[in-house]
All heavy atoms as an XYZ file, in Angstrom:
774
protein
N      78.670    136.506    146.916
C      78.507    137.773    146.240
C      79.822    138.162    145.575
O      80.897    137.968    146.115
C      78.074    138.826    147.245
O      77.787    140.010    146.580
N      79.709    138.703    144.391
C      80.864    139.082    143.593
C      80.856    140.592    143.401
O      79.815    141.232    143.468
C      80.809    138.361    142.246
C      82.072    138.461    141.468
N      82.305    139.464    140.565
C      83.177    137.684    141.455
C      83.489    139.310    140.023
N      84.042    138.231    140.540
N      81.986    141.169    143.150
C      82.096    142.612    143.010
C      81.283    143.119    141.813
O      80.790    144.227    141.820
C      83.578    143.046    142.919
C      84.202    142.585    141.627
C      83.727    144.538    143.080
N      81.082    142.291    140.792
C      80.351    142.704    139.599
C      78.885    142.278    139.622
O      78.223    142.370    138.590
C      81.022    142.152    138.347
C      82.427    142.632    138.174
N      82.736    143.956    137.944
C      83.600    141.972    138.206
C      84.043    144.095    137.834
N      84.600    142.899    137.989
N      78.389    141.813    140.741
C      76.996    141.369    140.816
C      76.001    142.518    140.756
O      74.847    142.308    140.438
C      76.743    140.573    142.097
C      77.109    139.109    141.928
O      77.335    138.691    140.782
O      77.172    138.403    142.933
N      76.415    143.708    141.115
C      75.476    144.819    141.185
C      74.651    144.709    142.446
O      75.145    144.312    143.505
N      73.377    145.017    142.340
C      72.472    144.926    143.484
C      71.975    143.489    143.590
O      71.422    142.944    142.636
C      71.279    145.889    143.311
C      70.326    145.771    144.486
C      71.761    147.315    143.149
N      72.163    142.874    144.744
C      71.712    141.497    144.950
C      70.325    141.545    145.587
O      70.160    142.022    146.704
C      72.697    140.711    145.846
C      72.178    139.305    146.086
C      74.068    140.671    145.192
N      69.321    141.063    144.839
C      67.948    141.070    145.339
C      67.647    139.823    146.158
O      66.943    139.891    147.154
C      66.966    141.177    144.176
C      67.088    142.467    143.423
C      67.100    143.724    143.950
C      67.238    142.618    142.028
N      67.231    144.642    142.957
C      67.328    144.004    141.751
C      67.306    141.726    140.959
C      67.459    144.508    140.474
C      67.443    142.240    139.682
C      67.520    143.611    139.453
N      68.123    138.678    145.753
C      67.933    137.437    146.497
C      69.044    136.472    146.138
O      69.747    136.641    145.154
C      66.568    136.809    146.215
C      66.406    136.298    144.821
C      66.794    135.089    144.331
C      65.832    136.991    143.723
N      66.505    134.985    142.992
C      65.909    136.143    142.595
C      65.257    138.251    143.568
C      65.425    136.517    141.354
C      64.781    138.608    142.319
C      64.875    137.747    141.248
N      69.175    135.433    146.954
C      70.153    134.389    146.701
C      69.450    133.052    146.905
O      69.178    132.651    148.030
C      71.350    134.530    147.646
C      72.454    133.545    147.314
O      72.328    132.750    146.391
N      73.520    133.593    148.078
N      69.149    132.376    145.813
C      68.414    131.117    145.880
C      69.292    129.904    146.104
O      68.793    128.784    146.148
N      70.596    130.112    146.254
C      71.505    128.979    146.393
C      71.304    128.218    147.691
O      71.611    127.033    147.770
C      72.944    129.462    146.282
C      73.293    129.995    144.912
C      74.689    130.582    144.850
O      75.404    130.548    145.870
O      75.065    131.065    143.777
N      70.775    128.874    148.715
C      70.602    128.215    150.011
C      69.347    127.360    150.071
O      69.226    126.498    150.942
C      70.561    129.268    151.124
N      68.411    127.575    149.157
C      67.145    126.844    149.177
C      67.234    125.590    148.316
O      67.427    125.676    147.104
C      66.018    127.742    148.663
O      64.837    126.996    148.476
N      67.043    124.402    148.913
C      67.101    123.175    148.118
C      65.952    123.081    147.113
O      66.119    122.512    146.034
C      67.026    122.043    149.149
C      66.836    122.662    150.464
C      66.905    124.140    150.341
N      64.793    123.664    147.440
C      63.663    123.634    146.509
C      63.976    124.500    145.285
O      63.755    124.094    144.138
C      62.367    124.099    147.203
C      61.232    124.231    146.217
C      61.992    123.136    148.319
N      64.498    125.707    145.525
C      64.864    126.591    144.416
C      65.955    125.957    143.569
O      65.936    126.060    142.338
C      65.323    127.944    144.954
N      66.884    125.291    144.213
C      67.959    124.619    143.479
C      67.398    123.504    142.603
O      67.791    123.359    141.434
C      68.992    124.063    144.459
C      70.215    123.532    143.790
N      70.327    122.213    143.404
C      71.366    124.138    143.412
C      71.492    122.015    142.832
N      72.148    123.179    142.819
N      66.481    122.716    143.115
C      65.900    121.611    142.340
C      65.074    122.134    141.166
O      65.160    121.606    140.061
C      65.035    120.737    143.241
N      64.285    123.185    141.403
C      63.479    123.760    140.324
C      64.381    124.357    139.255
O      64.149    124.169    138.051
C      62.495    124.811    140.895
C      61.840    125.608    139.787
C      61.443    124.137    141.763
N      65.413    125.068    139.673
C      66.340    125.670    138.707
C      67.079    124.596    137.921
O      67.284    124.737    136.706
C      67.335    126.574    139.432
N      67.463    123.519    138.568
C      68.157    122.440    137.872
C      67.248    121.803    136.832
O      67.672    121.560    135.696
C      68.644    121.388    138.869
C      69.568    120.398    138.250
C      70.922    120.483    138.172
C      69.197    119.181    137.580
N      71.418    119.391    137.503
C      70.386    118.582    137.120
C      67.992    118.559    137.323
C      70.388    117.375    136.425
C      67.994    117.360    136.618
C      69.190    116.780    136.187
N      65.999    121.526    137.206
C      65.050    120.914    136.263
C      64.755    121.835    135.087
O      64.681    121.385    133.942
C      63.761    120.538    136.986
S      63.953    119.168    138.131
N      64.591    123.136    135.353
C      64.326    124.092    134.273
C      65.533    124.200    133.356
O      65.391    124.242    132.129
C      63.967    125.452    134.853
N      66.714    124.236    133.932
C      67.928    124.324    133.123
C      68.118    123.065    132.280
O      68.458    123.145    131.095
C      69.142    124.546    134.029
O      70.300    124.713    133.274
N      67.870    121.909    132.871
C      68.001    120.647    132.151
C      66.997    120.567    131.004
O      67.349    120.202    129.880
C      67.805    119.471    133.107
C      67.926    118.126    132.452
C      69.173    117.618    132.135
C      66.805    117.387    132.136
C      69.299    116.374    131.518
C      66.922    116.156    131.521
C      68.160    115.649    131.213
N      65.740    120.936    131.274
C      64.718    120.852    130.227
C      64.939    121.884    129.126
O      64.524    121.677    127.987
C      63.319    121.000    130.830
O      63.171    122.263    131.429
N      65.614    122.984    129.446
C      65.861    123.993    128.417
C      66.756    123.459    127.307
O      66.639    123.895    126.162
C      66.493    125.245    129.045
O      67.849    125.025    129.367
N      67.621    122.526    127.613
C      68.521    121.998    126.597
C      67.798    121.147    125.559
O      68.289    120.973    124.451
C      69.672    121.228    127.236
C      70.672    122.135    127.859
C      70.670    122.371    129.217
C      71.599    122.798    127.074
C      71.575    123.232    129.794
C      72.518    123.663    127.642
C      72.501    123.875    128.999
N      66.616    120.633    125.906
C      65.826    119.911    124.912
C      65.280    120.864    123.851
O      64.948    120.448    122.748
C      64.676    119.144    125.570
C      65.134    117.945    126.320
C      65.228    117.958    127.699
C      65.490    116.790    125.648
C      65.663    116.851    128.388
C      65.932    115.663    126.332
C      66.011    115.710    127.703
N      65.151    122.147    124.197
C      64.705    123.146    123.234
C      65.875    123.874    122.596
O      65.826    124.252    121.428
C      63.777    124.148    123.923
C      62.489    123.559    124.479
C      61.759    124.567    125.333
C      61.601    123.059    123.362
N      66.943    124.092    123.368
C      68.098    124.802    122.832
C      68.854    123.975    121.797
O      69.314    124.493    120.791
C      69.058    125.179    123.961
C      68.688    126.405    124.775
C      69.584    126.512    125.998
C      68.794    127.654    123.937
N      68.992    122.692    122.040
C      69.798    121.833    121.173
C      69.010    120.598    120.752
O      69.343    119.484    121.130
C      71.072    121.409    121.897
C      71.859    122.583    122.401
C      71.915    122.879    123.750
C      72.521    123.417    121.513
C      72.625    123.973    124.213
C      73.232    124.511    121.961
C      73.291    124.779    123.313
O      73.986    125.862    123.757
N      67.969    120.784    119.952
C      67.164    119.612    119.581
C      67.898    118.633    118.679
O      67.513    117.487    118.568
C      65.954    120.217    118.859
C      66.371    121.571    118.446
C      67.419    122.015    119.415
N      68.979    119.050    118.040
C      69.698    118.146    117.134
C      70.608    117.171    117.856
O      71.073    116.225    117.255
C      70.544    118.954    116.155
O      69.722    119.714    115.327
N      70.896    117.389    119.127
C      71.864    116.530    119.793
C      71.294    115.185    120.221
O      71.987    114.389    120.817
C      72.516    117.225    121.011
C      73.272    118.443    120.585
C      71.501    117.550    122.077
N      70.054    114.908    119.898
C      69.511    113.603    120.245
C      70.163    112.502    119.427
O      70.248    111.375    119.840
C      67.995    113.586    120.059
C      67.285    114.438    121.060
C      66.525    115.509    120.650
C      67.410    114.192    122.417
C      65.885    116.314    121.568
C      66.780    114.981    123.337
C      66.011    116.055    122.917
N      70.606    112.824    118.234
C      71.334    111.869    117.411
C      72.677    112.503    117.084
O      72.802    113.276    116.137
C      70.560    111.529    116.142
C      71.200    110.400    115.366
O      72.323    109.993    115.676
N      70.504    109.895    114.365
N      73.682    112.186    117.866
C      74.983    112.825    117.719
C      75.657    112.508    116.389
O      76.490    113.262    115.918
C      75.887    112.442    118.881
C      75.431    112.969    120.241
C      76.354    112.442    121.325
C      75.416    114.479    120.255
N      75.282    111.391    115.764
C      75.868    111.067    114.470
C      75.404    112.047    113.395
O      76.133    112.336    112.458
C      75.519    109.635    114.071
C      76.224    108.607    114.914
C      75.907    107.212    114.448
C      76.651    106.203    115.296
N      76.361    104.831    114.865
N      74.174    112.567    113.540
C      73.700    113.572    112.585
C      74.454    114.880    112.768
O      74.765    115.555    111.794
C      72.208    113.811    112.770
C      71.338    112.671    112.317
C      69.879    112.959    112.538
O      69.543    114.104    112.880
O      69.064    112.042    112.368
N      74.725    115.246    113.999
C      75.443    116.488    114.276
C      76.847    116.414    113.703
O      77.363    117.375    113.133
C      75.474    116.780    115.796
C      76.328    117.987    116.093
C      74.068    116.971    116.320
N      77.485    115.279    113.825
C      78.847    115.096    113.318
C      78.876    114.804    111.826
O      79.936    114.545    111.269
C      79.525    113.963    114.082
N      77.714    114.822    111.166
C      77.585    114.580    109.730
C      78.048    113.175    109.341
O      78.525    112.950    108.237
C      78.311    115.635    108.921
N      77.900    112.227    110.267
C      78.213    110.830    109.943
C      77.010    110.212    109.237
O      77.159    109.468    108.271
C      78.558    110.044    111.224
C      78.730    108.567    110.920
C      79.812    110.618    111.849
N      75.804    110.533    109.703
C      74.581    110.034    109.085
C      73.800    111.195    108.484
O      73.900    112.331    108.938
C      73.703    109.329    110.127
C      74.248    108.036    110.644
C      73.300    107.383    111.636
O      72.223    107.954    111.905
O      73.641    106.317    112.144
N      72.991    110.875    107.486
C      72.117    111.883    106.895
C      70.987    112.195    107.888
O      70.376    111.273    108.436
C      71.532    111.344    105.592
C      70.639    112.318    104.883
C      70.137    111.739    103.588
C      69.185    112.722    102.935
N      68.621    112.175    101.709
N      70.707    113.475    108.145
C      69.631    113.820    109.082
C      68.280    113.278    108.623
O      67.962    113.276    107.437
C      69.626    115.352    109.075
C      70.977    115.739    108.624
C      71.419    114.663    107.682
N      67.535    112.790    109.594
C      66.200    112.261    109.323
C      65.179    113.084    110.082
O      65.361    114.273    110.249
C      66.155    110.796    109.730
C      66.988    109.906    108.823
C      66.956    108.505    109.317
N      67.557    108.490    110.662
C      68.408    107.593    111.094
N      68.736    106.598    110.334
N      68.915    107.659    112.291
N      64.157    112.440    110.580
C      63.083    113.122    111.306
C      63.610    113.669    112.626
O      64.269    112.957    113.378
C      61.945    112.126    111.572
C      60.670    112.705    112.135
C      60.054    113.671    111.131
C      59.697    111.590    112.435
N      63.334    114.936    112.899
C      63.816    115.573    114.113
C      62.667    115.872    115.057
O      61.514    115.892    114.658
C      64.538    116.874    113.777
C      65.826    116.661    113.059
N      65.916    116.594    111.688
C      67.074    116.469    113.531
C      67.159    116.385    111.345
N      67.890    116.300    112.434
N      63.005    116.143    116.309
C      62.009    116.419    117.341
C      61.166    117.632    116.994
O      59.970    117.643    117.190
C      62.717    116.626    118.685
C      61.818    116.947    119.879
C      60.952    115.740    120.189
C      62.650    117.311    121.084
N      61.784    118.685    116.436
C      61.023    119.897    116.182
C      60.026    119.733    115.040
O      59.110    120.497    114.908
C      61.939    121.090    115.927
C      62.882    120.911    114.791
C      62.637    121.148    113.477
C      64.225    120.469    114.863
N      63.726    120.883    112.708
C      64.731    120.464    113.540
C      65.063    120.086    115.900
C      66.031    120.081    113.248
C      66.350    119.716    115.582
C      66.816    119.711    114.287
N      60.207    118.712    114.220
C      59.250    118.446    113.154
C      58.047    117.675    113.669
O      57.029    117.621    112.994
C      59.921    117.649    112.043
C      61.022    118.416    111.336
C      61.821    117.535    110.410
O      61.705    116.297    110.496
O      62.577    118.074    109.610
N      58.168    117.073    114.812
C      57.087    116.227    115.308
C      56.360    116.822    116.498
O      55.580    116.151    117.118
C      57.634    114.844    115.713
O      58.602    115.023    116.731
C      58.225    114.127    114.521
N      56.604    118.078    116.858
C      55.806    118.610    117.954
C      56.304    119.886    118.587
O      55.506    120.696    119.018
N      57.604    120.090    118.697
C      58.094    121.268    119.401
C      57.711    122.535    118.653
O      57.292    123.510    119.247
C      59.626    121.188    119.618
C      60.159    122.477    120.174
C      59.946    120.051    120.566
N      57.819    122.522    117.339
C      57.433    123.698    116.556
C      55.941    123.950    116.674
O      55.496    125.090    116.646
C      57.856    123.526    115.076
C      59.349    123.690    114.941
C      57.152    124.516    114.165
C      59.873    125.083    115.221
N      55.149    122.905    116.848
C      53.711    123.102    117.014
C      53.397    123.735    118.359
O      52.381    124.389    118.510
C      52.986    121.769    116.867
C      53.028    121.309    115.429
C      52.396    119.979    115.169
N      51.436    119.526    116.144
C      51.034    118.280    116.229
N      51.516    117.391    115.416
N      50.153    117.918    117.118
N      54.254    123.559    119.344
C      54.046    124.166    120.656
C      54.572    125.590    120.659
O      53.921    126.510    121.132
C      54.739    123.323    121.750
C      54.088    121.948    121.828
C      54.675    124.032    123.097
C      54.853    120.965    122.665
N      55.753    125.782    120.139
C      56.373    127.103    120.090
C      57.030    127.288    118.739
O      57.674    126.385    118.242
C      57.398    127.304    121.211
O      58.055    128.551    120.999
C      58.409    126.203    121.275
N      56.884    128.459    118.173
C      57.488    128.720    116.872
C      58.995    128.911    116.990
O      59.719    128.826    116.011
C      56.878    129.980    116.243
C      55.409    129.909    115.974
C      55.054    129.056    114.791
N      55.806    129.341    113.607
C      55.329    129.882    112.521
N      54.081    130.244    112.467
N      56.098    130.055    111.462
N      59.479    129.227    118.188
C      60.892    129.516    118.398
C      61.428    128.706    119.578
O      61.565    129.227    120.681
C      61.090    131.009    118.645
C      60.514    131.859    117.568
N      61.132    131.993    116.342
C      59.385    132.589    117.510
C      60.401    132.789    115.583
N      59.336    133.156    116.262
N      61.717    127.425    119.385
C      62.142    126.594    120.510
C      63.449    127.047    121.153
O      63.620    126.930    122.354
C      62.266    125.192    119.917
C      62.338    125.386    118.454
C      61.637    126.667    118.148
N      64.372    127.610    120.370
C      65.626    128.063    120.964
C      65.397    129.260    121.881
O      66.022    129.365    122.926
C      66.653    128.389    119.896
C      67.231    127.163    119.266
C      68.442    127.483    118.415
O      68.582    128.590    117.910
N      69.306    126.509    118.252
N      64.494    130.165    121.501
C      64.225    131.311    122.357
C      63.526    130.871    123.650
O      63.846    131.354    124.730
C      63.376    132.361    121.640
C      63.257    133.647    122.447
S      62.419    134.967    121.590
C      60.733    134.457    121.749
N      62.597    129.933    123.546
C      61.931    129.421    124.748
C      62.934    128.687    125.630
O      62.908    128.814    126.852
C      60.743    128.517    124.361
C      60.137    127.853    125.583
C      59.684    129.333    123.633
N      63.838    127.934    125.018
C      64.894    127.274    125.785
C      65.798    128.276    126.474
O      66.185    128.095    127.636
N      66.128    129.358    125.791
C      66.950    130.407    126.400
C      66.210    131.081    127.543
O      66.803    131.407    128.572
C      67.339    131.444    125.350
C      68.292    132.490    125.864
C      69.661    131.924    126.143
O      70.299    131.407    125.247
N      70.119    132.009    127.356
N      64.897    131.286    127.395
C      64.096    131.854    128.487
C      64.098    130.944    129.715
O      64.253    131.417    130.841
C      62.655    132.090    128.026
C      62.383    133.352    127.254
C      60.994    133.310    126.634
C      62.508    134.560    128.161
N      63.923    129.645    129.491
C      63.959    128.695    130.611
C      65.324    128.687    131.293
O      65.418    128.707    132.519
C      63.639    127.281    130.118
C      62.191    126.907    129.951
C      62.079    125.566    129.243
C      61.501    126.854    131.284
N      66.372    128.647    130.498
C      67.723    128.631    131.038
C      68.003    129.906    131.823
O      68.568    129.869    132.916
C      68.715    128.463    129.889
C      70.129    128.298    130.308
C      70.742    127.123    130.645
C      71.115    129.318    130.442
N      72.055    127.359    130.966
C      72.303    128.715    130.854
C      71.104    130.692    130.251
C      73.465    129.409    131.076
C      72.264    131.402    130.470
C      73.426    130.766    130.883
N      67.606    131.041    131.273
C      67.830    132.322    131.940
C      67.022    132.424    133.228
O      67.521    132.910    134.246
C      67.465    133.472    131.001
O      68.301    133.479    129.885
N      65.776    131.986    133.196
C      64.946    132.028    134.403
C      65.518    131.142    135.503
O      65.496    131.501    136.686
C      63.514    131.612    134.073
N      66.052    129.981    135.113
C      66.659    129.093    136.101
C      67.866    129.747    136.755
O      68.035    129.690    137.978
C      67.063    127.775    135.439
N      68.708    130.379    135.950
C      69.889    131.026    136.517
C      69.521    132.264    137.326
O      70.118    132.526    138.367
C      70.874    131.382    135.404
C      71.653    130.214    134.934
N      71.114    129.226    134.144
C      72.933    129.857    135.174
C      72.038    128.322    133.914
N      73.148    128.666    134.525
N      68.535    133.001    136.872
C      68.109    134.190    137.606
C      67.456    133.818    138.933
O      67.592    134.545    139.917
C      67.154    135.027    136.760
C      66.767    136.394    137.307
C      68.008    137.257    137.509
C      65.784    137.073    136.376
N      66.794    132.665    138.991
C      66.189    132.244    140.258
C      67.241    131.870    141.292
O      66.993    131.964    142.494
C      65.241    131.066    140.032
O      65.963    129.900    139.698
N      68.403    131.456    140.829
C      69.470    131.113    141.773
C      70.298    132.330    142.177
O      70.680    132.457    143.330
C      70.394    130.059    141.162
C      69.729    128.728    140.944
S      69.083    127.992    142.443
C      70.583    127.662    143.312
N      70.592    133.189    141.237
C      71.426    134.362    141.497
C      70.607    135.593    141.112
O      70.630    136.030    139.977
C      72.737    134.317    140.684
C      73.614    135.511    141.030
C      73.473    133.021    140.925
N      69.880    136.115    142.059
C      69.000    137.244    141.792
C      69.700    138.571    141.948
O      69.474    139.294    142.913
N      70.550    138.905    141.003
C      71.270    140.181    141.060
C      70.943    141.009    139.819
O      70.464    140.490    138.813
C      72.777    139.950    141.146
O      73.261    139.397    139.953
N      71.225    142.292    139.899
C      70.955    143.167    138.766
C      71.843    142.805    137.579
O      71.403    142.891    136.424
C      71.157    144.630    139.168
O      72.482    144.847    139.623
N      73.055    142.366    137.832
C      73.941    141.962    136.747
C      73.408    140.719    136.035
O      73.410    140.650    134.807
C      75.356    141.697    137.268
C      76.296    141.226    136.205
C      76.826    142.116    135.288
C      76.639    139.885    136.097
C      77.684    141.680    134.281
C      77.492    139.445    135.112
C      78.015    140.347    134.199
N      72.926    139.750    136.804
C      72.369    138.540    136.210
C      71.117    138.870    135.405
O      70.924    138.346    134.308
C      72.048    137.492    137.292
O      73.224    137.250    138.058
C      71.570    136.188    136.691
N      70.270    139.741    135.941
C      69.051    140.127    135.225
C      69.390    140.825    133.909
O      68.776    140.542    132.875
C      68.193    141.032    136.104
N      70.367    141.716    133.927
C      70.780    142.400    132.705
C      71.372    141.418    131.699
O      71.042    141.454    130.505
C      71.807    143.488    133.027
C      72.415    144.205    131.816
C      71.352    144.987    131.063
C      73.552    145.101    132.257
N      72.215    140.513    132.172
C      72.829    139.523    131.286
C      71.778    138.625    130.651
O      71.815    138.366    129.447
C      73.843    138.668    132.066
O      74.796    139.530    132.673
C      74.541    137.676    131.166
N      70.821    138.157    131.452
C      69.781    137.285    130.918
C      68.875    138.041    129.955
O      68.440    137.496    128.940
C      68.961    136.658    132.047
C      69.785    135.794    132.988
S      70.798    134.604    132.091
C      72.014    134.213    133.289
N      68.580    139.308    130.243
C      67.756    140.112    129.330
C      68.473    140.297    127.988
O      67.839    140.236    126.921
C      67.439    141.462    129.971
N      69.765    140.508    128.022
C      70.522    140.652    126.782
C      70.596    139.345    125.999
O      70.491    139.337    124.765
C      71.939    141.175    127.078
C      72.006    142.617    127.571
C      73.428    142.955    128.010
C      71.533    143.576    126.501
N      70.756    138.224    126.700
C      70.775    136.931    126.023
C      69.443    136.624    125.359
O      69.392    136.174    124.209
C      71.124    135.819    127.015
C      72.587    135.675    127.385
C      72.742    134.703    128.543
C      73.404    135.219    126.204
N      68.350    136.857    126.072
C      67.015    136.594    125.508
C      66.713    137.610    124.417
O      66.131    137.261    123.387
C      65.956    136.621    126.631
C      64.551    136.559    126.048
C      66.165    135.454    127.583
N      67.119    138.854    124.606
C      66.905    139.868    123.585
C      67.633    139.553    122.299
O      67.143    139.828    121.193
N      68.792    138.958    122.399
C      69.555    138.550    121.221
C      68.796    137.483    120.434
O      68.785    137.464    119.218
C      70.915    138.007    121.627
C      71.779    137.574    120.476
C      73.092    136.993    120.948
N      72.943    135.776    121.695
C      72.911    134.552    121.152
N      73.011    134.419    119.866
N      72.787    133.486    121.907
N      68.122    136.584    121.140
C      67.334    135.543    120.478
C      66.102    136.140    119.809
O      65.602    135.604    118.830
C      66.873    134.487    121.477
C      67.988    133.654    122.028
C      68.264    132.502    121.125
N      69.298    131.684    121.729
C      70.110    130.945    121.035
N      70.011    130.905    119.742
N      71.027    130.234    121.620
N      65.572    137.231    120.372
C      64.342    137.819    119.827
C      64.597    138.572    118.531
O      63.673    138.820    117.769
C      63.732    138.759    120.865
N      65.831    138.942    118.277
C      66.118    139.716    117.058
C      66.206    138.855    115.860
O      66.475    137.972    115.466
C      67.414    140.507    117.230
C      67.335    141.587    118.295
C      68.686    142.258    118.455
C      66.288    142.614    117.945
């Protein structure tokens, strides 16, 4: 617990199941948050960008893959550290994506 945590509702760090679920959700969120990193040469502008993941299916599932990725990432972190400060921080991060 930290002085800036606010009200601590739960602490999922002790549960190995919660830790595994949060890790998987956080890991999978990066496939939506950073779809361009699958080909690092395109990101570094070494190669001309070609067909991307979001053109072949992610956009058909969700119109806003970065916002869904941010929701997954935030939910994973909130499941581990269930405090009012974490909830406020995650709400602000997701709210920023919604604008």
